[in-house]
C-alpha positions in Angstrom: 109.9 123.6 80.2 110.4 123.0 83.9 111.1 119.6 85.3 110.4 118.7 88.9 112.2 116.2 91.1 110.2 114.3 93.6 110.9 114.8 97.3 109.9 112.9 100.4 107.7 114.4 103.1 109.5 114.3 106.5 107.3 116.6 108.6 103.6 117.8 108.6 102.2 120.6 110.6 98.6 121.3 109.4 98.9 122.4 105.8 102.6 123.1 106.1 105.0 120.3 105.2 108.8 119.8 105.0 110.0 118.0 101.9 113.4 116.4 101.8 115.4 116.3 98.6 118.5 114.7 100.2 120.5 117.8 99.2 118.1 120.2 100.8 114.8 120.5 102.6 112.0 122.8 101.5 108.8 124.1 103.1 105.6 123.7 101.1 101.8 124.0 101.5 99.4 121.2 100.7 95.8 121.0 99.9 96.2 117.2 99.3 95.8 114.4 101.8 99.5 113.5 102.4 101.4 111.5 105.0 105.0 111.4 106.2 106.9 109.2 103.8 104.9 110.2 100.7 106.7 111.4 97.6 105.5 114.6 96.1 106.1 117.2 93.4 106.2 120.9 94.4 105.6 123.9 92.2 105.6 127.5 93.6 105.7 126.3 97.2 102.6 124.2 96.8 102.4 120.4 96.5 100.7 119.7 93.2 101.0 116.0 93.0 101.5 112.9 95.2 103.3 110.2 93.2 103.8 106.5 93.9 107.0 105.5 95.7 108.2 103.3 92.9 107.8 106.1 90.3 109.7 108.5 92.6 112.6 106.1 93.2 112.8 105.5 89.4 112.9 109.3 88.8 115.5 109.8 91.5 117.8 107.1 90.0 117.6 108.7 86.6 118.5 112.2 87.9 121.4 110.8 90.0 122.8 109.1 86.9 122.7 112.4 85.0 124.5 114.3 87.7 127.7 112.2 87.5 
């Protein structure tokens, strides 16, 4: 099973986006209607889901606790 961590969109250029994970930035493609500041899940270089900010922050808090 593969778990994904949400990242925040920081740049959009057509269908290409940059997603910031705080530790790194990744390029991805999107077929969804997204905006800068949205939190997303990426799989295989493609945005597969846009998630609510509150859910993303909760997930990020949980993953940060598990890294310590």
